[in-house]
C-alpha positions in Angstrom: 180.0 141.9 132.0 177.0 143.8 133.5 174.6 142.6 130.9 175.8 139.0 131.5 175.1 139.3 135.2 171.7 140.8 134.7 170.9 138.0 132.1 172.1 135.4 134.6 170.0 136.9 137.4 166.9 136.9 135.1 167.5 133.4 133.9 167.8 132.1 137.5 164.7 133.9 138.6 162.7 132.7 135.6 163.6 129.1 136.3 162.7 129.5 140.0 159.4 131.1 139.1 158.5 128.2 136.8 159.6 125.5 139.2 158.4 127.0 142.6 155.8 129.6 141.5 157.5 132.4 143.4 160.3 134.9 143.0 162.3 134.9 146.3 163.2 138.1 148.0 166.8 136.8 148.6 167.3 137.2 144.8 164.9 140.0 143.7 165.8 142.6 146.4 169.6 142.4 146.1 169.3 142.4 142.3 167.0 145.4 142.3 169.3 147.2 144.8 172.5 146.6 142.8 170.9 147.6 139.5 169.4 150.8 141.0 172.8 151.7 142.7 174.5 151.2 139.3 171.9 153.6 137.7 172.3 156.1 140.5 176.0 156.4 139.7 175.6 156.6 135.9 172.3 158.2 135.1 169.8 158.4 137.9 166.8 159.0 135.6 166.9 155.3 134.6 165.6 154.5 138.1 162.3 156.0 137.0 161.9 153.0 134.7 162.0 150.6 137.7 159.6 152.8 139.6 157.2 153.0 136.7 157.1 149.3 136.0 156.9 148.4 139.7 154.2 151.0 140.2 152.1 149.7 137.4 152.4 146.2 138.8 151.6 147.3 142.3 148.4 149.1 141.1 147.5 146.0 139.1 148.1 143.7 142.1 145.9 145.9 144.3 143.1 146.6 141.8 142.9 143.4 139.7 145.3 140.8 141.2 147.4 138.3 139.4 150.7 140.0 140.1 152.7 139.0 143.1 155.1 140.8 145.3 158.0 139.0 143.6 156.9 140.3 140.2 156.8 143.9 141.6 160.3 143.6 143.1 161.7 142.1 139.8 160.1 145.0 138.0 161.9 147.4 140.2 165.3 146.2 139.0 164.4 145.0 135.5 162.6 148.3 134.8 165.7 150.3 135.7 167.9 148.0 133.5 165.6 148.3 130.5 165.2 152.0 130.9 168.9 152.3 130.2 168.0 151.3 126.7 165.3 154.1 126.4 161.7 154.7 127.3 160.5 153.0 124.2 162.3 149.8 125.2 160.7 150.1 128.7 157.2 150.4 127.2 157.8 147.4 124.9 159.0 145.3 127.9 156.0 146.3 130.1 153.4 145.7 127.5 155.2 142.7 126.0 155.4 141.0 129.4 151.6 141.1 129.7 151.1 139.9 126.2 153.5 137.1 126.6 151.8 136.0 129.8 148.4 135.9 128.0 150.0 133.9 125.2 151.6 131.4 127.5 148.4 131.1 129.4 146.5 130.2 126.2 149.2 127.7 125.2 149.1 126.1 128.7 145.3 126.0 128.6 145.3 124.3 125.2 147.9 121.8 126.2 146.3 120.9 129.5 142.8 121.1 128.2 141.5 123.6 130.7 139.5 126.8 130.2 141.7 129.1 132.2 144.9 128.2 134.0 144.9 129.0 137.7 148.5 130.2 137.7 150.9 131.4 135.1 154.3 132.5 136.4 154.8 136.1 135.3 158.6 136.3 135.9 159.6 134.4 132.7 157.3 136.7 130.6 159.0 139.7 132.1 162.4 138.3 131.3 161.5 137.4 127.7 160.0 140.8 127.1 163.0 142.5 128.5 165.4 140.4 126.4 163.4 141.3 123.3 163.7 145.0 124.2 167.4 144.6 124.6 167.7 143.0 121.2 165.4 145.5 119.5 166.8 148.6 121.0 
């Protein structure tokens, strides 16, 4: 049941990010809170996964840009959920989400005939990479 709810949460957020180019706090914050409370009751060390992913994204947002606050908040919950699969799964999700974003950006640019797209929603890449980690690990 839990994996279904996390999957539904991710799917809704991915669609919203594609359509509106934002991840709303009303969905990211409660999801991250519930996932981290779940981890706290079972194995609190999983919460480090959320902190690591959100921390990497926060530093990226400050130093480079291209990552929004919604992505950081999604990473807080999603990182904890993926860390339950193991640290290898977490690293695959983190690196994979960036690679998928670059790939989607290239496809978008080729289809639209532009050099570099101005905006590629990152939430769907995070969701796809996390799903791949779930299947692989």
